[in-house]
CHARMM internal coordinates of N, CA and C (Angstrom, degrees):
IC EDIT
DIST 1 N 1 CA 1.4328
DIST 1 CA 1 C 1.5632
ANGL 1 N 1 CA 1 C 110.14
DIST 1 C 2 N 1.2387
ANGL 1 CA 1 C 2 N 122.06
DIHE 1 N 1 CA 1 C 2 N 134.70
DIST 2 N 2 CA 1.4185
ANGL 1 C 2 N 2 CA 127.70
DIHE 1 CA 1 C 2 N 2 CA 177.29
DIST 2 CA 2 C 1.5751
ANGL 2 N 2 CA 2 C 107.97
DIHE 1 C 2 N 2 CA 2 C -76.01
DIST 2 C 3 N 1.3185
ANGL 2 CA 2 C 3 N 111.98
DIHE 2 N 2 CA 2 C 3 N 155.27
DIST 3 N 3 CA 1.4412
ANGL 2 C 3 N 3 CA 123.31
DIHE 2 CA 2 C 3 N 3 CA -179.46
DIST 3 CA 3 C 1.4818
ANGL 3 N 3 CA 3 C 110.70
DIHE 2 C 3 N 3 CA 3 C -100.94
DIST 3 C 4 N 1.3198
ANGL 3 CA 3 C 4 N 114.54
DIHE 3 N 3 CA 3 C 4 N -155.92
DIST 4 N 4 CA 1.5210
ANGL 3 C 4 N 4 CA 122.04
DIHE 3 CA 3 C 4 N 4 CA -178.06
DIST 4 CA 4 C 1.5305
ANGL 4 N 4 CA 4 C 108.12
DIHE 3 C 4 N 4 CA 4 C -61.77
DIST 4 C 5 N 1.3182
ANGL 4 CA 4 C 5 N 115.66
DIHE 4 N 4 CA 4 C 5 N 143.82
DIST 5 N 5 CA 1.4756
ANGL 4 C 5 N 5 CA 120.03
DIHE 4 CA 4 C 5 N 5 CA -174.47
DIST 5 CA 5 C 1.4898
ANGL 5 N 5 CA 5 C 110.27
DIHE 4 C 5 N 5 CA 5 C -116.27
DIST 5 C 6 N 1.3282
ANGL 5 CA 5 C 6 N 120.03
DIHE 5 N 5 CA 5 C 6 N 7.59
DIST 6 N 6 CA 1.5465
ANGL 5 C 6 N 6 CA 121.15
DIHE 5 CA 5 C 6 N 6 CA -179.10
DIST 6 CA 6 C 1.5151
ANGL 6 N 6 CA 6 C 105.54
DIHE 5 C 6 N 6 CA 6 C -175.99
DIST 6 C 7 N 1.3518
ANGL 6 CA 6 C 7 N 112.52
DIHE 6 N 6 CA 6 C 7 N -166.67
DIST 7 N 7 CA 1.4863
ANGL 6 C 7 N 7 CA 120.49
DIHE 6 CA 6 C 7 N 7 CA 179.84
DIST 7 CA 7 C 1.5751
ANGL 7 N 7 CA 7 C 108.93
DIHE 6 C 7 N 7 CA 7 C -70.81
DIST 7 C 8 N 1.3176
ANGL 7 CA 7 C 8 N 109.42
DIHE 7 N 7 CA 7 C 8 N 167.68
DIST 8 N 8 CA 1.5075
ANGL 7 C 8 N 8 CA 114.70
DIHE 7 CA 7 C 8 N 8 CA -177.65
DIST 8 CA 8 C 1.4919
ANGL 8 N 8 CA 8 C 111.40
DIHE 7 C 8 N 8 CA 8 C -70.27
DIST 8 C 9 N 1.3946
ANGL 8 CA 8 C 9 N 111.91
DIHE 8 N 8 CA 8 C 9 N 112.69
DIST 9 N 9 CA 1.4334
ANGL 8 C 9 N 9 CA 119.28
DIHE 8 CA 8 C 9 N 9 CA 174.64
DIST 9 CA 9 C 1.5230
ANGL 9 N 9 CA 9 C 106.37
DIHE 8 C 9 N 9 CA 9 C -166.45
DIST 9 C 10 N 1.3225
ANGL 9 CA 9 C 10 N 119.09
DIHE 9 N 9 CA 9 C 10 N 173.62
DIST 10 N 10 CA 1.3945
ANGL 9 C 10 N 10 CA 121.56
DIHE 9 CA 9 C 10 N 10 CA -178.28
DIST 10 CA 10 C 1.5854
ANGL 10 N 10 CA 10 C 110.76
DIHE 9 C 10 N 10 CA 10 C -62.51
DIST 10 C 11 N 1.3199
ANGL 10 CA 10 C 11 N 118.87
DIHE 10 N 10 CA 10 C 11 N 144.99
DIST 11 N 11 CA 1.4350
ANGL 10 C 11 N 11 CA 123.82
DIHE 10 CA 10 C 11 N 11 CA 179.40
DIST 11 CA 11 C 1.4686
ANGL 11 N 11 CA 11 C 119.32
DIHE 10 C 11 N 11 CA 11 C 61.66
DIST 11 C 12 N 1.3485
ANGL 11 CA 11 C 12 N 115.12
DIHE 11 N 11 CA 11 C 12 N 31.44
DIST 12 N 12 CA 1.4697
ANGL 11 C 12 N 12 CA 119.60
DIHE 11 CA 11 C 12 N 12 CA 179.66
DIST 12 CA 12 C 1.5102
ANGL 12 N 12 CA 12 C 113.42
DIHE 11 C 12 N 12 CA 12 C -94.86
DIST 12 C 13 N 1.3176
ANGL 12 CA 12 C 13 N 115.72
DIHE 12 N 12 CA 12 C 13 N -0.70
DIST 13 N 13 CA 1.4294
ANGL 12 C 13 N 13 CA 121.62
DIHE 12 CA 12 C 13 N 13 CA -174.59
DIST 13 CA 13 C 1.6004
ANGL 13 N 13 CA 13 C 105.39
DIHE 12 C 13 N 13 CA 13 C -99.78
DIST 13 C 14 N 1.3135
ANGL 13 CA 13 C 14 N 114.40
DIHE 13 N 13 CA 13 C 14 N 131.56
DIST 14 N 14 CA 1.5001
ANGL 13 C 14 N 14 CA 121.30
DIHE 13 CA 13 C 14 N 14 CA 179.39
DIST 14 CA 14 C 1.4880
ANGL 14 N 14 CA 14 C 108.94
DIHE 13 C 14 N 14 CA 14 C -127.16
DIST 14 C 15 N 1.3668
ANGL 14 CA 14 C 15 N 118.85
DIHE 14 N 14 CA 14 C 15 N 123.60
DIST 15 N 15 CA 1.4168
ANGL 14 C 15 N 15 CA 118.74
DIHE 14 CA 14 C 15 N 15 CA 176.63
DIST 15 CA 15 C 1.5316
ANGL 15 N 15 CA 15 C 107.69
DIHE 14 C 15 N 15 CA 15 C -120.71
DIST 15 C 16 N 1.2496
ANGL 15 CA 15 C 16 N 120.72
DIHE 15 N 15 CA 15 C 16 N 146.70
DIST 16 N 16 CA 1.4246
ANGL 15 C 16 N 16 CA 126.83
DIHE 15 CA 15 C 16 N 16 CA 175.56
DIST 16 CA 16 C 1.5357
ANGL 16 N 16 CA 16 C 109.83
DIHE 15 C 16 N 16 CA 16 C -119.31
DIST 16 C 17 N 1.2216
ANGL 16 CA 16 C 17 N 116.46
DIHE 16 N 16 CA 16 C 17 N 148.49
DIST 17 N 17 CA 1.5189
ANGL 16 C 17 N 17 CA 118.85
DIHE 16 CA 16 C 17 N 17 CA 173.85
DIST 17 CA 17 C 1.5719
ANGL 17 N 17 CA 17 C 106.55
DIHE 16 C 17 N 17 CA 17 C 82.09
DIST 17 C 18 N 1.2722
ANGL 17 CA 17 C 18 N 110.16
DIHE 17 N 17 CA 17 C 18 N -164.44
DIST 18 N 18 CA 1.5648
ANGL 17 C 18 N 18 CA 117.69
DIHE 17 CA 17 C 18 N 18 CA -177.97
DIST 18 CA 18 C 1.4384
ANGL 18 N 18 CA 18 C 110.55
DIHE 17 C 18 N 18 CA 18 C -108.17
DIST 18 C 19 N 1.3378
ANGL 18 CA 18 C 19 N 118.78
DIHE 18 N 18 CA 18 C 19 N 154.13
DIST 19 N 19 CA 1.4037
ANGL 18 C 19 N 19 CA 125.94
DIHE 18 CA 18 C 19 N 19 CA 175.97
DIST 19 CA 19 C 1.5754
ANGL 19 N 19 CA 19 C 106.23
DIHE 18 C 19 N 19 CA 19 C -102.41
DIST 19 C 20 N 1.2331
ANGL 19 CA 19 C 20 N 120.35
DIHE 19 N 19 CA 19 C 20 N 123.21
DIST 20 N 20 CA 1.4365
ANGL 19 C 20 N 20 CA 120.56
DIHE 19 CA 19 C 20 N 20 CA 179.78
DIST 20 CA 20 C 1.5032
ANGL 20 N 20 CA 20 C 114.93
DIHE 19 C 20 N 20 CA 20 C -120.78
DIST 20 C 21 N 1.2300
ANGL 20 CA 20 C 21 N 122.07
DIHE 20 N 20 CA 20 C 21 N 157.36
DIST 21 N 21 CA 1.4811
ANGL 20 C 21 N 21 CA 129.12
DIHE 20 CA 20 C 21 N 21 CA 178.65
DIST 21 CA 21 C 1.4861
ANGL 21 N 21 CA 21 C 114.77
DIHE 20 C 21 N 21 CA 21 C -161.88
DIST 21 C 22 N 1.2887
ANGL 21 CA 21 C 22 N 116.80
DIHE 21 N 21 CA 21 C 22 N 177.78
DIST 22 N 22 CA 1.4051
ANGL 21 C 22 N 22 CA 121.21
DIHE 21 CA 21 C 22 N 22 CA 177.16
DIST 22 CA 22 C 1.5227
ANGL 22 N 22 CA 22 C 110.47
DIHE 21 C 22 N 22 CA 22 C -119.03
DIST 22 C 23 N 1.3298
ANGL 22 CA 22 C 23 N 117.97
DIHE 22 N 22 CA 22 C 23 N 140.55
DIST 23 N 23 CA 1.4111
ANGL 22 C 23 N 23 CA 125.02
DIHE 22 CA 22 C 23 N 23 CA -173.68
DIST 23 CA 23 C 1.5329
ANGL 23 N 23 CA 23 C 111.96
DIHE 22 C 23 N 23 CA 23 C -121.45
DIST 23 C 24 N 1.3932
ANGL 23 CA 23 C 24 N 115.59
DIHE 23 N 23 CA 23 C 24 N 134.18
DIST 24 N 24 CA 1.4332
ANGL 23 C 24 N 24 CA 123.16
DIHE 23 CA 23 C 24 N 24 CA 172.38
DIST 24 CA 24 C 1.4976
ANGL 24 N 24 CA 24 C 110.30
DIHE 23 C 24 N 24 CA 24 C -120.88
DIST 24 C 25 N 1.3065
ANGL 24 CA 24 C 25 N 120.97
DIHE 24 N 24 CA 24 C 25 N 119.71
DIST 25 N 25 CA 1.3679
ANGL 24 C 25 N 25 CA 125.18
DIHE 24 CA 24 C 25 N 25 CA -173.33
DIST 25 CA 25 C 1.5433
ANGL 25 N 25 CA 25 C 115.26
DIHE 24 C 25 N 25 CA 25 C -126.43
DIST 25 C 26 N 1.3256
ANGL 25 CA 25 C 26 N 117.89
DIHE 25 N 25 CA 25 C 26 N 156.35
DIST 26 N 26 CA 1.4228
ANGL 25 C 26 N 26 CA 119.26
DIHE 25 CA 25 C 26 N 26 CA 179.40
DIST 26 CA 26 C 1.5191
ANGL 26 N 26 CA 26 C 109.91
DIHE 25 C 26 N 26 CA 26 C -159.86
DIST 26 C 27 N 1.2715
ANGL 26 CA 26 C 27 N 116.90
DIHE 26 N 26 CA 26 C 27 N 141.16
DIST 27 N 27 CA 1.5044
ANGL 26 C 27 N 27 CA 126.11
DIHE 26 CA 26 C 27 N 27 CA 175.56
DIST 27 CA 27 C 1.4603
ANGL 27 N 27 CA 27 C 111.49
DIHE 26 C 27 N 27 CA 27 C -135.78
DIST 27 C 28 N 1.3825
ANGL 27 CA 27 C 28 N 112.98
DIHE 27 N 27 CA 27 C 28 N 130.65
DIST 28 N 28 CA 1.4825
ANGL 27 C 28 N 28 CA 116.15
DIHE 27 CA 27 C 28 N 28 CA 176.31
DIST 28 CA 28 C 1.5150
ANGL 28 N 28 CA 28 C 109.54
DIHE 27 C 28 N 28 CA 28 C -126.78
DIST 28 C 29 N 1.3107
ANGL 28 CA 28 C 29 N 118.07
DIHE 28 N 28 CA 28 C 29 N 136.46
DIST 29 N 29 CA 1.4566
ANGL 28 C 29 N 29 CA 122.08
DIHE 28 CA 28 C 29 N 29 CA 175.57
DIST 29 CA 29 C 1.5570
ANGL 29 N 29 CA 29 C 108.98
DIHE 28 C 29 N 29 CA 29 C -126.32
DIST 29 C 30 N 1.2953
ANGL 29 CA 29 C 30 N 117.40
DIHE 29 N 29 CA 29 C 30 N 125.12
DIST 30 N 30 CA 1.4365
ANGL 29 C 30 N 30 CA 122.94
DIHE 29 CA 29 C 30 N 30 CA -179.68
DIST 30 CA 30 C 1.5311
ANGL 30 N 30 CA 30 C 108.34
DIHE 29 C 30 N 30 CA 30 C -117.44
DIST 30 C 31 N 1.3622
ANGL 30 CA 30 C 31 N 116.51
DIHE 30 N 30 CA 30 C 31 N 137.97
DIST 31 N 31 CA 1.4423
ANGL 30 C 31 N 31 CA 122.19
DIHE 30 CA 30 C 31 N 31 CA 175.43
DIST 31 CA 31 C 1.4834
ANGL 31 N 31 CA 31 C 108.97
DIHE 30 C 31 N 31 CA 31 C -124.89
DIST 31 C 32 N 1.3357
ANGL 31 CA 31 C 32 N 118.65
DIHE 31 N 31 CA 31 C 32 N 143.20
DIST 32 N 32 CA 1.3741
ANGL 31 C 32 N 32 CA 123.11
DIHE 31 CA 31 C 32 N 32 CA 179.51
DIST 32 CA 32 C 1.5331
ANGL 32 N 32 CA 32 C 110.32
DIHE 31 C 32 N 32 CA 32 C -142.70
DIST 32 C 33 N 1.2739
ANGL 32 CA 32 C 33 N 120.04
DIHE 32 N 32 CA 32 C 33 N 151.61
DIST 33 N 33 CA 1.5216
ANGL 32 C 33 N 33 CA 122.84
DIHE 32 CA 32 C 33 N 33 CA 173.16
DIST 33 CA 33 C 1.5220
ANGL 33 N 33 CA 33 C 102.53
DIHE 32 C 33 N 33 CA 33 C -168.58
DIST 33 C 34 N 1.2054
ANGL 33 CA 33 C 34 N 117.66
DIHE 33 N 33 CA 33 C 34 N 62.90
DIST 34 N 34 CA 1.4835
ANGL 33 C 34 N 34 CA 119.78
DIHE 33 CA 33 C 34 N 34 CA -172.63
DIST 34 CA 34 C 1.5373
ANGL 34 N 34 CA 34 C 113.05
DIHE 33 C 34 N 34 CA 34 C -78.56
DIST 34 C 35 N 1.3479
ANGL 34 CA 34 C 35 N 112.21
DIHE 34 N 34 CA 34 C 35 N 91.34
DIST 35 N 35 CA 1.4186
ANGL 34 C 35 N 35 CA 128.75
DIHE 34 CA 34 C 35 N 35 CA 178.50
DIST 35 CA 35 C 1.4837
ANGL 35 N 35 CA 35 C 106.16
DIHE 34 C 35 N 35 CA 35 C 153.20
DIST 35 C 36 N 1.2887
ANGL 35 CA 35 C 36 N 116.17
DIHE 35 N 35 CA 35 C 36 N 177.78
DIST 36 N 36 CA 1.5291
ANGL 35 C 36 N 36 CA 122.45
DIHE 35 CA 35 C 36 N 36 CA -172.53
DIST 36 CA 36 C 1.5535
ANGL 36 N 36 CA 36 C 104.61
DIHE 35 C 36 N 36 CA 36 C 48.61
DIST 36 C 37 N 1.2845
ANGL 36 CA 36 C 37 N 118.86
DIHE 36 N 36 CA 36 C 37 N 57.73
DIST 37 N 37 CA 1.4088
ANGL 36 C 37 N 37 CA 126.01
DIHE 36 CA 36 C 37 N 37 CA 175.97
DIST 37 CA 37 C 1.5586
ANGL 37 N 37 CA 37 C 113.08
DIHE 36 C 37 N 37 CA 37 C 79.06
DIST 37 C 38 N 1.2817
ANGL 37 CA 37 C 38 N 117.87
DIHE 37 N 37 CA 37 C 38 N 20.60
DIST 38 N 38 CA 1.4496
ANGL 37 C 38 N 38 CA 124.29
DIHE 37 CA 37 C 38 N 38 CA 175.34
DIST 38 CA 38 C 1.5192
ANGL 38 N 38 CA 38 C 117.69
DIHE 37 C 38 N 38 CA 38 C 48.49
DIST 38 C 39 N 1.2239
ANGL 38 CA 38 C 39 N 116.71
DIHE 38 N 38 CA 38 C 39 N 123.43
DIST 39 N 39 CA 1.5017
ANGL 38 C 39 N 39 CA 124.15
DIHE 38 CA 38 C 39 N 39 CA 178.73
DIST 39 CA 39 C 1.4960
ANGL 39 N 39 CA 39 C 109.61
DIHE 38 C 39 N 39 CA 39 C -131.55
DIST 39 C 40 N 1.3076
ANGL 39 CA 39 C 40 N 117.99
DIHE 39 N 39 CA 39 C 40 N 140.08
DIST 40 N 40 CA 1.4251
ANGL 39 C 40 N 40 CA 121.60
DIHE 39 CA 39 C 40 N 40 CA 169.63
DIST 40 CA 40 C 1.5381
ANGL 40 N 40 CA 40 C 106.17
DIHE 39 C 40 N 40 CA 40 C -160.80
DIST 40 C 41 N 1.3457
ANGL 40 CA 40 C 41 N 113.82
DIHE 40 N 40 CA 40 C 41 N 144.55
DIST 41 N 41 CA 1.5255
ANGL 40 C 41 N 41 CA 117.21
DIHE 40 CA 40 C 41 N 41 CA 179.30
DIST 41 CA 41 C 1.5188
ANGL 41 N 41 CA 41 C 107.59
DIHE 40 C 41 N 41 CA 41 C -152.31
DIST 41 C 42 N 1.3241
ANGL 41 CA 41 C 42 N 116.03
DIHE 41 N 41 CA 41 C 42 N 160.28
DIST 42 N 42 CA 1.4760
ANGL 41 C 42 N 42 CA 121.71
DIHE 41 CA 41 C 42 N 42 CA 177.34
DIST 42 CA 42 C 1.4920
ANGL 42 N 42 CA 42 C 103.82
DIHE 41 C 42 N 42 CA 42 C -150.29
DIST 42 C 43 N 1.3703
ANGL 42 CA 42 C 43 N 113.02
DIHE 42 N 42 CA 42 C 43 N 138.37
DIST 43 N 43 CA 1.4120
ANGL 42 C 43 N 43 CA 122.55
DIHE 42 CA 42 C 43 N 43 CA 178.66
DIST 43 CA 43 C 1.4942
ANGL 43 N 43 CA 43 C 108.48
DIHE 42 C 43 N 43 CA 43 C -138.34
DIST 43 C 44 N 1.3250
ANGL 43 CA 43 C 44 N 119.74
DIHE 43 N 43 CA 43 C 44 N 134.28
DIST 44 N 44 CA 1.4095
ANGL 43 C 44 N 44 CA 120.73
DIHE 43 CA 43 C 44 N 44 CA 179.53
DIST 44 CA 44 C 1.6110
ANGL 44 N 44 CA 44 C 109.33
DIHE 43 C 44 N 44 CA 44 C -141.04
DIST 44 C 45 N 1.3275
ANGL 44 CA 44 C 45 N 111.05
DIHE 44 N 44 CA 44 C 45 N 155.79
DIST 45 N 45 CA 1.4932
ANGL 44 C 45 N 45 CA 120.88
DIHE 44 CA 44 C 45 N 45 CA 171.85
DIST 45 CA 45 C 1.5013
ANGL 45 N 45 CA 45 C 108.49
DIHE 44 C 45 N 45 CA 45 C -141.14
DIST 45 C 46 N 1.3584
ANGL 45 CA 45 C 46 N 118.21
DIHE 45 N 45 CA 45 C 46 N 130.24
DIST 46 N 46 CA 1.4175
ANGL 45 C 46 N 46 CA 126.17
DIHE 45 CA 45 C 46 N 46 CA 177.25
DIST 46 CA 46 C 1.5684
ANGL 46 N 46 CA 46 C 106.26
DIHE 45 C 46 N 46 CA 46 C -123.14
DIST 46 C 47 N 1.2800
ANGL 46 CA 46 C 47 N 117.93
DIHE 46 N 46 CA 46 C 47 N 132.43
DIST 47 N 47 CA 1.4792
ANGL 46 C 47 N 47 CA 120.92
DIHE 46 CA 46 C 47 N 47 CA 176.16
DIST 47 CA 47 C 1.4816
ANGL 47 N 47 CA 47 C 113.31
DIHE 46 C 47 N 47 CA 47 C -148.72
DIST 47 C 48 N 1.2488
ANGL 47 CA 47 C 48 N 113.12
DIHE 47 N 47 CA 47 C 48 N 160.65
DIST 48 N 48 CA 1.5255
ANGL 47 C 48 N 48 CA 121.91
DIHE 47 CA 47 C 48 N 48 CA 178.69
DIST 48 CA 48 C 1.5402
ANGL 48 N 48 CA 48 C 109.10
DIHE 47 C 48 N 48 CA 48 C -150.71
DIST 48 C 49 N 1.2661
ANGL 48 CA 48 C 49 N 112.02
DIHE 48 N 48 CA 48 C 49 N 154.32
DIST 49 N 49 CA 1.5356
ANGL 48 C 49 N 49 CA 116.02
DIHE 48 CA 48 C 49 N 49 CA 177.47
DIST 49 CA 49 C 1.4995
ANGL 49 N 49 CA 49 C 110.31
DIHE 48 C 49 N 49 CA 49 C 175.96
DIST 49 C 50 N 1.3472
ANGL 49 CA 49 C 50 N 113.86
DIHE 49 N 49 CA 49 C 50 N 169.38
DIST 50 N 50 CA 1.4498
ANGL 49 C 50 N 50 CA 123.99
DIHE 49 CA 49 C 50 N 50 CA -178.55
DIST 50 CA 50 C 1.5300
ANGL 50 N 50 CA 50 C 103.42
DIHE 49 C 50 N 50 CA 50 C -90.68
DIST 50 C 51 N 1.3552
ANGL 50 CA 50 C 51 N 113.22
DIHE 50 N 50 CA 50 C 51 N 139.68
DIST 51 N 51 CA 1.4130
ANGL 50 C 51 N 51 CA 121.48
DIHE 50 CA 50 C 51 N 51 CA 179.47
DIST 51 CA 51 C 1.5291
ANGL 51 N 51 CA 51 C 109.00
DIHE 50 C 51 N 51 CA 51 C -120.93
DIST 51 C 52 N 1.3499
ANGL 51 CA 51 C 52 N 120.39
DIHE 51 N 51 CA 51 C 52 N 144.58
DIST 52 N 52 CA 1.4215
ANGL 51 C 52 N 52 CA 124.99
DIHE 51 CA 51 C 52 N 52 CA 178.93
DIST 52 CA 52 C 1.4993
ANGL 52 N 52 CA 52 C 107.79
DIHE 51 C 52 N 52 CA 52 C -131.39
DIST 52 C 53 N 1.3204
ANGL 52 CA 52 C 53 N 115.70
DIHE 52 N 52 CA 52 C 53 N 129.87
DIST 53 N 53 CA 1.4747
ANGL 52 C 53 N 53 CA 123.14
DIHE 52 CA 52 C 53 N 53 CA 177.03
DIST 53 CA 53 C 1.5381
ANGL 53 N 53 CA 53 C 108.58
DIHE 52 C 53 N 53 CA 53 C -117.28
DIST 53 C 54 N 1.3356
ANGL 53 CA 53 C 54 N 119.15
DIHE 53 N 53 CA 53 C 54 N 115.58
DIST 54 N 54 CA 1.4886
ANGL 53 C 54 N 54 CA 121.21
DIHE 53 CA 53 C 54 N 54 CA 173.48
DIST 54 CA 54 C 1.5208
ANGL 54 N 54 CA 54 C 109.98
DIHE 53 C 54 N 54 CA 54 C -62.51
DIST 54 C 55 N 1.2907
ANGL 54 CA 54 C 55 N 119.53
DIHE 54 N 54 CA 54 C 55 N 134.20
DIST 55 N 55 CA 1.5072
ANGL 54 C 55 N 55 CA 122.65
DIHE 54 CA 54 C 55 N 55 CA 179.60
DIST 55 CA 55 C 1.5045
ANGL 55 N 55 CA 55 C 114.44
DIHE 54 C 55 N 55 CA 55 C -116.01
DIST 55 C 56 N 1.3197
ANGL 55 CA 55 C 56 N 119.06
DIHE 55 N 55 CA 55 C 56 N -10.63
DIST 56 N 56 CA 1.3842
ANGL 55 C 56 N 56 CA 120.88
DIHE 55 CA 55 C 56 N 56 CA -173.78
DIST 56 CA 56 C 1.5212
ANGL 56 N 56 CA 56 C 110.71
DIHE 55 C 56 N 56 CA 56 C -100.42
END
COOR INIT
IC SEED 1 N 1 CA 1 C
IC BUILD
């Protein structure tokens, strides 16, 4: 990836090619209502993967 292409001002950054990375994600949802016949729940999702962002 290229770096700065001139003095400090807007639009002086130039990138060629794609920017890639790896992502680890997780989400957890818990519910409770312990009484009126007791309720409890749990839901989760865990994921990972490669991400690519076009920069040109």
